[in-house]
C-alpha positions in Angstrom: 45.8 -3.6 -25.6 42.0 -3.4 -25.7 39.9 -4.5 -22.7 38.1 -7.8 -22.9 34.5 -7.8 -23.8 32.2 -8.8 -21.0 30.1 -11.9 -21.5 26.4 -11.2 -21.8 24.4 -13.3 -19.4 21.1 -14.6 -20.5 18.1 -14.1 -18.3 15.7 -16.9 -17.9 12.2 -16.3 -19.3 9.6 -14.9 -17.0 7.4 -17.6 -15.5 4.0 -17.8 -17.1 1.1 -16.6 -14.9 -1.8 -19.0 -14.7 -5.3 -17.7 -15.1 -6.1 -18.6 -11.5 -3.2 -16.6 -10.2 -4.1 -13.7 -12.4 -7.7 -13.7 -11.1 -6.7 -14.1 -7.5 -7.2 -11.1 -5.2 -4.1 -9.1 -4.3 -2.3 -10.2 -1.1 -3.9 -8.8 2.1 -2.4 -5.6 3.5 -0.9 -5.9 7.0 -3.0 -4.3 9.7 0.0 -2.3 10.8 0.3 -0.8 7.3 -3.4 0.1 7.4 -3.0 1.8 10.7 -0.1 3.8 9.3 -2.3 4.9 6.4 -5.1 5.7 8.8 -2.7 7.9 10.9 -1.5 9.7 7.8 -5.1 10.5 6.7 -6.0 11.7 10.2 -2.9 14.0 10.3 -3.9 15.4 6.9 -7.5 15.9 8.2 -8.8 13.6 5.5 -11.5 12.1 7.7 -13.6 10.5 4.9 -10.6 8.6 3.7 -9.7 7.8 7.3 -13.1 6.2 7.8 -12.6 4.1 4.6 -9.2 2.9 5.9 -10.8 2.1 9.3 -13.3 0.0 7.4 -10.4 -1.9 5.7 -8.9 -2.5 9.2 -12.2 -3.8 10.5 -12.4 -6.1 7.4 -8.9 -7.5 8.1 -9.3 -7.6 11.9 -13.0 -7.7 12.8 -13.6 -6.4 16.3 -10.6 -4.2 16.5 -11.7 -1.6 19.1 -9.1 1.0 18.0 -10.2 0.9 14.4 -13.8 1.1 15.5 -13.2 4.2 17.6 -11.1 5.8 14.8 -14.0 5.2 12.4 -16.6 6.8 14.7 -14.4 9.8 15.4 -13.5 10.2 11.7 -17.1 10.1 10.7 -18.0 12.7 13.4 -15.2 15.0 12.2 -16.4 14.5 8.6 -19.9 15.6 9.7 -21.3 12.2 8.8 -23.2 12.0 12.0 -25.8 9.5 10.7 -23.1 7.1 9.6 -21.3 7.5 12.9 -24.5 6.7 14.8 -25.0 3.7 12.6 -21.5 2.5 13.3 -22.0 3.0 17.1 -25.3 1.1 17.0 -23.8 -1.8 14.9 -20.9 -2.0 17.4 -23.3 -2.0 20.3 -25.2 -4.8 18.7 -22.0 -6.8 18.5 -21.3 -6.2 22.2 -18.8 -3.3 21.9 -19.0 -0.4 24.3 -17.9 3.0 22.8 -17.3 5.6 25.5 -17.8 9.0 23.9 -17.8 11.0 27.1 -15.9 14.3 27.0 -14.2 15.7 30.1 -12.9 19.2 30.4 
């Protein structure tokens, strides 16, 4: 006796995407995911990319001190001293204090 043929199920058609939904920006990335990406770039010594991701964190969470410090250190490590100084001055103008003292 031959096995029974399985019934084929019909899939409903995909919903139409409106023009407004297609033009909408992609959903925001979670800050935790951005910090994970930032950590990955730092571990791979990709400091320019780390500074870009730190900018994304600061765009998502303005005033995040950890992201600001990561950006400054990444710019210094990438030999972008002028950009690092600009970031420090901009942060100081907003009331942030960045402690760059080095103790041996």
